[in-house]
C-alpha positions in Angstrom: 25.6 10.3 39.0 22.0 9.2 38.3 20.2 6.7 40.4 19.6 4.6 37.2 23.4 4.2 36.7 23.7 2.6 40.2 21.2 -0.2 39.4 22.9 -3.6 39.1 23.0 -5.1 35.6 20.3 -7.7 34.9 21.2 -11.3 34.6 20.8 -13.2 31.3 17.7 -14.9 32.7 16.1 -11.5 33.6 16.9 -10.0 30.2 15.3 -13.0 28.5 12.2 -12.7 30.7 12.0 -9.0 29.8 12.3 -9.8 26.1 9.5 -12.5 26.3 7.2 -10.0 28.0 7.9 -7.3 25.5 7.2 -9.8 22.7 3.8 -10.5 24.2 3.1 -6.8 24.6 3.9 -6.2 21.0 1.8 -9.1 19.9 -1.2 -7.7 21.8 -0.7 -4.4 20.0 -0.6 -6.1 16.6 -3.7 -8.1 17.4 -5.6 -5.0 18.3 -5.3 -3.6 14.8 -8.6 -4.6 13.2 -8.3 -4.6 9.4 -11.6 -3.9 7.7 -12.5 -5.5 4.3 -10.8 -3.4 1.5 -14.0 -3.1 -0.6 -17.7 -2.2 -0.6 -20.5 -3.2 -2.9 -24.2 -3.1 -3.5 -26.9 -1.9 -5.9 -28.5 1.5 -6.6 -31.9 2.0 -8.2 -31.8 4.0 -11.4 -34.2 5.4 -14.0 -34.4 3.4 -17.2 -32.9 6.3 -19.1 -29.8 6.2 -16.8 -28.9 2.9 -18.5 -28.7 4.5 -22.0 -25.3 4.1 -23.5 -24.0 5.8 -26.6 -21.0 4.1 -28.2 -19.1 3.7 -31.5 -16.0 4.6 -33.4 -15.7 7.1 -36.2 -19.1 7.7 -37.7 -20.6 4.3 -36.6 -22.4 5.5 -33.5 -25.0 3.4 -31.7 -27.5 3.8 -28.8 -28.4 1.0 -26.5 -30.4 0.8 -23.3 -28.5 -1.7 -21.1 -31.6 -2.4 -18.9 -33.5 -3.6 -21.9 -30.8 -4.8 -24.3 -31.4 -7.8 -26.6 -28.7 -10.4 -27.3 -28.3 -9.0 -30.8 -27.6 -5.5 -29.4 -25.1 -6.8 -26.9 -23.4 -8.8 -29.5 -22.9 -5.7 -31.6 -21.5 -3.8 -28.6 -19.1 -6.7 -28.0 -18.0 -6.7 -31.6 -17.4 -2.9 -31.5 -14.9 -3.4 -28.6 -11.2 -3.9 -29.0 -9.6 -6.9 -27.4 -8.9 -6.1 -23.7 -5.2 -5.9 -22.7 -3.5 -5.9 -19.3 -0.4 -4.3 -18.0 2.9 -6.2 -17.5 6.1 -4.4 -16.7 4.7 -1.0 -17.9 3.5 -2.5 -21.2 0.0 -3.4 -22.5 -0.1 -7.1 -23.3 -2.8 -9.1 -25.2 -3.1 -12.7 -24.1 -6.5 -14.5 -24.2 -5.2 -17.2 -21.9 -5.0 -14.6 -19.2 -7.7 -12.1 -20.1 -10.5 -12.7 -22.6 -12.8 -9.6 -22.8 -13.6 -6.6 -24.9 -12.9 -2.9 -24.1 -13.8 0.6 -25.2 -11.7 3.6 -24.2 -13.5 6.6 -22.7 -13.6 8.5 -25.9 -15.7 5.9 -27.6 -18.7 5.8 -25.3 -20.9 8.1 -23.2 -23.4 7.4 -20.4 -26.4 9.5 -19.3 -25.4 9.3 -15.6 -22.3 9.7 -13.5 -21.3 8.1 -10.2 -21.8 11.4 -8.3 -25.3 11.9 -9.7 -26.2 8.4 -8.5 -24.8 9.2 -5.0 -22.1 6.6 -5.3 -19.3 8.8 -4.3 -21.0 9.5 -1.0 -21.5 5.7 -0.6 -17.9 4.9 -1.5 -16.5 7.6 0.8 -18.7 6.5 3.7 -18.4 2.7 3.3 -14.8 2.4 2.1 -12.7 5.5 2.7 -14.2 6.7 6.0 -14.8 3.3 7.6 -11.2 2.6 7.0 -9.9 6.0 7.9 -9.2 7.5 11.3 -11.3 10.2 12.9 -9.0 13.1 11.9 -9.5 12.4 8.2 -13.3 12.3 8.4 -13.9 16.0 8.2 -12.0 16.7 5.0 -11.9 13.6 2.8 -12.9 14.5 -0.8 -12.9 12.1 -3.7 -13.7 12.1 -7.4 -14.3 9.4 -10.0 -12.4 9.5 -13.3 -14.0 7.6 -16.2 -11.7 4.9 -17.4 -13.0 2.0 -19.6 -16.1 0.0 -20.7 -15.7 -3.7 -20.7 -17.8 -6.5 -22.2 -17.4 -10.1 -20.9 -19.2 -12.5 -23.3 -19.6 -16.2 -22.9 -16.5 -17.9 -21.5 -14.8 -14.5 -21.0 -12.7 -13.9 -17.9 -9.8 -12.1 -16.3 -7.3 -14.0 -14.1 -5.9 -12.6 -10.8 -4.3 -9.2 -11.1 -3.7 -5.9 -9.4 -4.7 -2.6 -10.9 -2.0 -0.2 -12.0 -2.2 3.2 -10.1 -2.7 6.0 -12.5 -1.4 9.1 -10.7 -0.4 10.0 -7.2 -3.9 10.6 -6.0 -5.5 7.3 -7.2 -6.5 5.1 -4.3 -9.0 2.6 -5.8 -11.4 1.5 -8.5 -15.2 1.7 -8.9 -16.9 -0.8 -11.2 -20.5 -0.3 -12.3 -22.2 -3.5 -13.5 -25.3 -3.0 -15.7 -28.5 -5.1 -15.6 -28.0 -7.2 -18.7 -28.9 -10.8 -18.6 -25.9 -13.1 -17.8 -24.7 -15.8 -15.5 -21.3 -16.3 -13.9 -18.7 -13.5 -14.0 -18.4 -13.0 -10.3 -15.7 -10.7 -9.1 -13.3 -12.3 -6.6 -11.1 -10.1 -4.4 -8.1 -11.3 -2.4 -6.0 -9.7 0.3 -2.5 -10.8 -0.7 0.1 -12.0 1.8 -2.3 -12.9 4.6 -1.0 -15.7 6.9 -1.9 -18.6 6.9 -4.0 -18.0 3.8 -5.2 -15.0 1.8 -8.6 -13.6 2.7 -11.1 -13.8 -0.2 -14.4 -12.3 -1.0 -16.8 -12.8 -3.9 -19.3 -10.4 -5.4 -21.8 -12.0 -7.7 -23.4 -8.9 -9.4 -25.6 -11.1 -11.6 -27.2 -12.5 -8.5 -27.5 -9.1 -6.8 -29.2 -7.6 -9.8 -31.6 -10.5 -10.1 -32.9 -9.8 -6.6 -33.9 -6.1 -7.4 -37.5 -5.3 -8.1 -36.7 -2.2 -10.2 -34.0 -1.2 -12.7 -30.7 -1.1 -10.8 -27.0 -0.9 -11.3 -24.6 -3.0 -9.2 -21.3 -1.4 -7.9 -18.1 -2.6 -6.4 -15.4 -0.3 -5.1 -12.0 -1.5 -3.8 -8.5 -0.3 -3.0 -6.2 -0.3 -6.0 -3.7 -2.7 -4.4 -6.3 -5.5 -3.8 -5.8 -8.5 -6.1 -9.0 -9.4 -8.0 -10.2 -11.6 -10.9 -13.3 -12.0 -13.0 -14.5 -15.6 -13.1 -15.7 -17.0 -16.5 -19.1 -15.8 -17.7 -21.3 -18.8 -18.3 -23.9 -17.2 -20.5 -25.0 -13.8 -21.7 -23.0 -10.5 -21.6 -21.5 -8.8 -18.5 -21.2 -5.1 -19.2 -19.2 -2.9 -16.9 -17.8 0.7 -16.7 -14.8 1.3 -14.6 -13.8 4.6 -12.9 -10.5 5.4 -11.2 -11.0 6.8 -7.7 -8.9 9.7 -6.7 -8.5 11.9 -3.6 -9.1 15.5 -4.5 -6.1 17.8 -4.1 -6.5 21.1 -2.1 -6.6 23.2 -5.3 -9.2 21.0 -7.0 -13.0 21.4 -6.5 -14.6 18.4 -4.8 -17.1 16.3 -6.7 -19.2 16.1 -3.5 -19.3 18.0 -0.2 -17.2 16.9 2.8 -19.0 14.6 5.2 -20.0 15.5 8.7 -17.8 14.4 11.7 -18.9 11.2 13.4 -18.0 8.9 16.3 -14.7 7.1 16.4 -15.0 3.7 14.7 -14.8 0.7 17.1 -11.7 -0.7 15.4 -9.8 2.6 16.1 -11.0 2.6 19.7 -9.7 -0.9 20.2 -6.2 -0.1 19.0 -6.0 3.1 20.8 -7.1 1.5 24.1 -4.4 -1.2 23.7 -1.6 1.3 22.9 -2.7 3.6 25.7 -2.6 0.7 28.1 0.9 -0.2 27.1 2.1 3.4 27.5 0.6 3.4 31.0 2.5 0.2 31.8 5.9 0.9 33.4 7.2 -2.5 32.2 6.6 -1.5 28.5 9.8 0.0 27.1 10.6 1.7 30.5 13.5 3.6 29.0 11.6 4.4 25.8 12.3 3.0 22.3 11.4 2.8 18.7 8.4 0.8 17.3 8.3 -0.3 13.7 5.0 -1.0 11.9 5.1 -2.6 8.5 2.4 -1.0 6.4 -0.1 -3.1 4.5 -1.2 -1.1 1.5 0.6 0.2 -1.6 0.6 3.9 -2.6 1.7 5.4 -5.9 4.5 7.9 -5.9 6.5 9.2 -8.9 9.9 7.6 -9.1 12.8 10.0 -8.3 15.1 10.8 -11.2 18.8 11.1 -11.1 18.2 14.9 -10.8 15.8 14.6 -7.8 17.3 16.2 -4.7 17.1 14.6 -1.3 14.7 17.2 -0.1 12.5 16.8 -3.1 12.4 13.1 -2.4 11.3 13.8 1.1 8.7 16.3 0.0 7.2 13.8 -2.4 6.3 11.6 0.5 4.6 14.5 2.3 2.3 15.1 -0.7 0.7 11.8 0.2 -0.5 13.4 3.5 -4.1 12.3 3.5 -4.0 9.1 1.4 -3.3 6.3 3.8 -5.7 3.4 3.6 -7.3 1.2 6.2 -5.2 0.1 9.2 -2.2 2.2 7.9 -4.2 5.4 8.4 -5.6 4.1 11.7 -2.1 3.5 13.2 -0.7 6.8 12.2 -3.7 8.7 13.5 -3.8 7.0 16.9 -0.1 7.3 17.6 -0.2 11.0 16.7 -3.2 11.5 18.9 -1.3 10.0 21.8 1.6 12.4 21.3 4.1 10.0 19.7 6.3 11.1 16.9 5.9 9.0 13.8 7.6 9.1 10.4 7.8 7.2 7.2 10.8 4.9 6.7 11.7 2.6 3.8 13.2 -0.6 5.1 15.5 -2.8 3.0 16.3 -6.4 3.7 19.4 -7.3 1.8 20.2 -10.9 1.3 23.5 -10.2 -0.5 26.7 -12.3 -0.3 28.4 -10.4 2.5 29.2 -12.6 5.4 26.3 -14.8 4.4 24.0 -12.6 6.6 20.7 -10.8 6.1 21.1 -7.1 6.7 18.3 -4.5 7.4 18.8 -0.9 6.7 16.4 2.1 6.9 16.0 5.3 4.7 14.0 8.4 5.3 13.4 9.1 1.7 12.5 7.4 -1.6 15.2 5.7 -3.6 15.0 4.0 -6.9 16.8 1.5 -9.0 17.7 2.1 -12.6 20.9 3.0 -14.3 23.8 0.5 -14.0 26.2 1.2 -11.2 29.0 -1.1 -10.0 29.6 -1.3 -6.2 33.2 -1.6 -5.4 35.0 -2.2 -2.1 34.2 1.3 -0.9 30.5 0.4 -0.9 31.2 -3.0 0.7 30.3 -4.5 -2.6 26.6 -4.7 -1.9 23.4 -2.7 -1.9 23.0 -2.0 1.8 26.6 -0.9 2.0 25.9 1.7 -0.7 22.8 2.9 1.0 24.5 3.2 4.4 27.4 5.1 2.9 25.9 7.2 0.2 22.2 7.5 0.9 22.2 8.3 4.7 20.6 5.0 5.6 20.7 3.6 9.1 21.5 0.1 10.2 18.7 -1.5 12.2 18.2 -4.9 13.7 15.9 -7.5 12.2 12.7 -8.7 13.7 14.1 -11.7 15.5 16.5 -10.1 17.9 18.9 -7.2 18.5 22.1 -6.5 16.5 25.0 -8.6 17.6 27.6 -6.1 18.9 30.4 -8.4 17.9 29.3 -7.9 14.3 29.3 -4.1 14.3 32.9 -3.9 13.1 31.7 -5.3 9.8 29.9 -2.0 9.2 32.7 0.3 10.4 31.4 0.6 13.9 32.8 -0.3 17.3 30.9 -2.4 19.8 29.2 0.8 21.2 27.8 1.7 17.8 30.3 4.6 17.1 31.6 5.1 13.6 35.3 4.7 13.1 37.6 7.0 11.1 38.0 4.7 8.1 37.0 6.5 4.9 35.2 3.4 3.6 33.0 3.0 6.8 29.6 1.9 5.7 27.6 3.3 8.5 27.5 7.1 8.4 24.6 7.0 10.9 25.0 4.6 13.8 22.7 1.6 14.3 19.2 1.9 15.7 17.4 -0.6 17.8 13.8 -1.1 16.7 11.0 -3.2 18.1 9.0 -4.8 15.2 5.3 -4.8 15.9 4.3 -6.8 12.8 6.8 -8.6 10.6 5.0 -9.4 7.4 6.0 -11.6 4.5 9.0 -10.2 2.7 8.4 -11.8 -0.7 8.0 -10.1 -4.1 4.4 -9.4 -5.0 3.1 -9.8 -1.4 1.6 -6.8 0.4 3.8 -3.8 -0.3 7.1 -5.7 -0.7 9.2 -5.1 -3.7 12.3 -7.0 -4.9 15.4 -6.2 -6.9 18.3 -8.4 -8.0 21.8 -7.0 -8.2 25.4 -8.1 -8.7 27.5 -8.2 -5.5 31.3 -8.0 -5.8 33.6 -9.4 -3.3 36.3 -12.0 -3.7 34.0 -13.3 -6.5 30.9 -11.9 -8.2 27.6 -13.2 -6.9 23.9 -12.4 -7.1 22.3 -10.4 -4.2 18.6 -10.0 -3.5 17.0 -7.1 -1.7 13.4 -6.8 -0.5 11.8 -3.4 0.2 9.0 -2.6 2.5 7.6 0.7 3.8 7.2 1.1 7.5 6.1 3.6 10.1 8.8 4.4 12.7 7.3 5.5 16.0 9.3 7.0 18.8 8.2 6.2 22.4 9.5 8.2 25.3 10.5 6.7 28.7 7.8 5.8 31.2 6.3 9.0 32.7 7.4 11.0 29.6 5.9 9.0 26.7 5.1 11.9 24.4 7.8 12.5 21.7 5.9 14.8 19.3 6.3 18.5 19.9 3.8 21.1 18.9 5.9 22.0 15.8 6.0 18.4 14.8 2.3 17.9 14.5 1.9 19.1 10.9 5.0 17.2 9.8 3.9 14.0 11.4 0.5 14.3 9.7 2.4 14.4 6.4 4.3 11.1 6.9 2.9 8.6 4.4 3.7 5.6 2.3 5.6 5.2 -1.0 5.2 2.5 -3.6 8.7 2.0 -4.9 9.2 1.4 -8.6 11.8 -1.4 -8.5 13.5 -2.6 -11.6 15.3 -6.0 -11.8 18.6 -5.3 -13.5 20.7 -7.6 -15.7 23.5 -9.6 -14.1 26.3 -7.6 -15.7 25.5 -4.5 -13.7 23.1 -3.1 -11.1 22.0 0.3 -9.9 20.7 2.2 -6.9 19.9 5.9 -6.6 
């Protein structure tokens, strides 16, 4: 019999004191994660000829130098443009009450210079990608810029708050070039959604920046694709921009620029690492080991699985995002891996369905999608989380405000020790897991990387259930003295654990679906 088993059980007061101390330790870990601004900006000097733009449709081609353009020339450019649309539920929508601007697709214009020729890819990689990335990513990060659209914002033109639609698995951000035309207003405002108590906000006034340059220059702004932004109304003149989609370069694709040289560990990474290392060295921090759960901040594009997608293919899809984490998400993964802790991607669902009037949290290790109608019967507990627990290998976990109530485990087909019973309709194929939430973010649709679906729940009577999705990083911590949980064979796999942006479809009240 082990010495540990002979220890007397702790009193209720002692357990509460331990929980309060653990909460403080987890809060210190959360506070040590420094989140850098999700954008960079500035101006670059150019030759006058670098501002020459060729544009037109059919045989009506024109040439304009945007560093010396007259109002008449800019008016012609604006008239050549199509009305700018924006995306809503995978459709392009034209609504001048939300966006008033002109646009030209890439096939209708050409510029003498590219971002890599201006050195902007080096700047973006250094100021945005690498500043927000952990040390392990610094040696091999390669990016490219894909020409997207030209936009003209004339007097009283604007674009209300929106988030860019990712165009491909490798896209991580946008680069906007602003040309030195004469205009006032039209500042770009960026917001970090979901921040508590209020969103962080930054403003980039390119007109002011360009007015301060002594030679021909182009202003630039680069930001992560999940950052909310808007263009304030142009007061006078014409604001001309060209937008590029920023992509990570895949292994079989030649880089647009050479990889950077290794450099020192950023201060914000060192702070988080020191805090986590201090907790691991503390015998009072999870003395028997445990599971930490980090809610990830950013969104990442991933193709939605189809009904023919296998479980292994769904898991492999996550691994293809190996080097694409942003900001503090990348920092956390890198540091925990460097300290020998096993970390893996998990999709966490918060189900506010009708069952027992309770909120339930479940966790999956692969992407799921919503789509075709599917009725949940009694065998699925009549709700979404029941279906995931039974059919999708999900795991029941506790919420952020306390452990699972053992007296409730029978509701999920488990006894009070967490063992599955023999009933064929038992929800919980995998027993419950206790997790310690490091950061519990807002679980509301459109905030951070939370996504929502509405479904029909069937019990004694039909009712509407709501499920919120979030992607988290599950980190296994060993007992004191044996903290490392990642073996040598796990290192490559852990490096591949990334984040998925779920495509969630709100379904009609007559039916609902989960895959």
